[in-house]
N, C-alpha and C positions, 0 to 999 in steps of 0.2 A: 737548497732547491725544494725540499719537500716542504718547509716552511712556507716559501711563496706560493707553491703550488696551492696548500690549504687557503692562504689567504686569498688567494683567485677564487679559488671555490666559493669559500665562505662571502666573499663579496660579491660575485655572482649569483647565489642564493638570496641574498639580501636585498638585491636590487630587484629580482623576481617578485618578490614578496610585497617591496614598495610599492610595484607598479600595480598589482593585486588590489593592495590598501587602497590605493589613490585612485582607482576606478569608481565611480559614482554608480549605483545601482542604477538597473534601467526602469524607465518607468513603464508599469502595465499597458497592454494594449486597450483602447478604447474602443470597444465593439459599438458599431453603429446601429445596429439592430437593436428594435424595441425587447425588453425583457418581458414585461408583463403588462397587457392592454385587456380592456374590457369591451365587447364589443355586442352586437347584435346579430341572433341570426334571423334572416330573412329568407332562407331556404332549408328546409330541413332534411332535404333528400336531394340527393347528385342524380342525374339523368342516367348516367354508367357507372358509376364507380361508388360501391357500397363504402360506408364509413365516413363520408364527406358531406359537411354544410357549408354553405355559403353563410360568410359571415362580412355583416358591415361594421367598419370601425374608423376611429379617428385616432391618428399615430401622434408621436410626439412632435412632431412638425405642425400639426393642426389640420393635416389632408386627410380628407375622407376617402376611402378607398373599399371597393367590394374585391373579397376573393373565396375560393371556395378552400376549406381548411379540414384535415383529417381531424378525428377525434379519438380520445380514447376510447378503449374498449367497453361496449356496454354502457357509455353514455346517455343517456335519453335527452334528445333536444328537440323542442319544439318552435315552430316560427313563432317569432316576437320572444323567445327567452334571451335574457342576457348572459353571454357566455364569458368566461375567463379564458383569456389566449395567452400561453408562453410560446417562447422563441429559445428553444435550447442552442446552444451554443456551437454542439456539433452537428446540428441537423439544418437543413437549405432551407425549410419552411415552417411556419407557426402552425401551434397544436392546439387545439381544445380541448382544454384539462377540466373543464369544471363549469356548472350552469348556476350563476350569481342568483336567480330567482326561479328555480325550477319548485319550489313549492307552491306558487301562484296557482290559483285555481282556473283550469281550463275548460272551457265550454264543450260540453259534449261533442259538439257539433265539428269539432277538430280533432276528432280521435282517428288518426290513420290505421288502415288495414294491416295485421300483422302477416306473421307465417301462415301458408294454405296449403292444408294439405287434401288432395284429390283421392277420393276412393271408388274402384268400382264395386258393381254390386256385390261381388264376391269376395270382396275385400274389408278386412277391419285395423282398427289401429289398438294397439294393448299398450298400459303403461305398466312397466314392471318396478318391483323393489330391488334394490342392490344388490340383494340374495336370488335374483330370478323368479320370485312368486310374483304370479299376475295379480294385477289390483285393479284395473279398469279395462273395459273394453269398448269402443264406439264402432258401431257398424250402421247401414243403411239396410231398415226393415222394410217390410211391406207396406207398412203405414206411414213409414219416416223413421227418422232417428232413433235410434235406440242405445242407451247407457247402460251397461250392464256391471255392477260392481262383485269383484270376483271372489272377495272372502265370504268367509260363511256369516261371519260378523262384522257388522258394519256400525260404526257410530259418526252421526252427522252432528257437529257441533256448531252452534253459531253463538256469539257472546252478545249480539243483540238480538235485533227483531227477525225473524224465520218468516217469509210470507211465500204463497204458492199459488198463482193465479194460470187458469185455463181455461178452456171452453166447457170442460168437465172434467172431474178429477174421480177417480176409482183408487180404491183401499182396499188390498186384500191382502188375509194370510191364509197360504196355503195350509201352513200347519202351526198349530198351537193359538194364543188368544192374543186379542189388541187390547191394549192398557194405554187409558190415556191419564196421566198424571198431571194436576197443575198446583199451583200455591196461591191460586187467585180464583176466581169464577172461572167458571166452563160454559161458554155461550153457544149454544147450536142454534143457528137461526135458519129459516127454509119456508118455502110456500106450503110445502106440506113434509111432515117428518113421519117418518116411516119406521117402526122399531119391530124386528121381526118380521 
């Protein structure tokens, strides 16, 4: 009896294994949604929802459509840019993940206004270092905006050409001397040049 029971158990186990081995692997489900497409930004600013742009693209079926899509954080997109669109498998809508030709030159007329800070006459804006040290202060003075550099020693470095254009320019040193150093000629032009 014990031997027969053993045979029955073995036969039962073998039949289960046989059935498992006989099963064909299931084919992966095909996702009808496109994975990666290139479209064109036709509107870079949603009227009410930040972080979305309107993209026109042609899907894999050859149909052209337009829709508002979210963008990756801090992705700078302008009207006319070609954008890379991905549709994540676990996300209900496509996402703009890159700009294909973002290095293309854009006319300055297309510059969009950035963030704006409004100051009252008795307010100022300060920029501080991560250690709390004050660096720059901007406020509205009696005769116009004032930009104050709050460190005692300041270096202004420019790799290329530095130009200052204004109706009039005043340079003053309240303490110490003024020194001009150049590796080439120093040219001073004016209708009247007064020294002392």
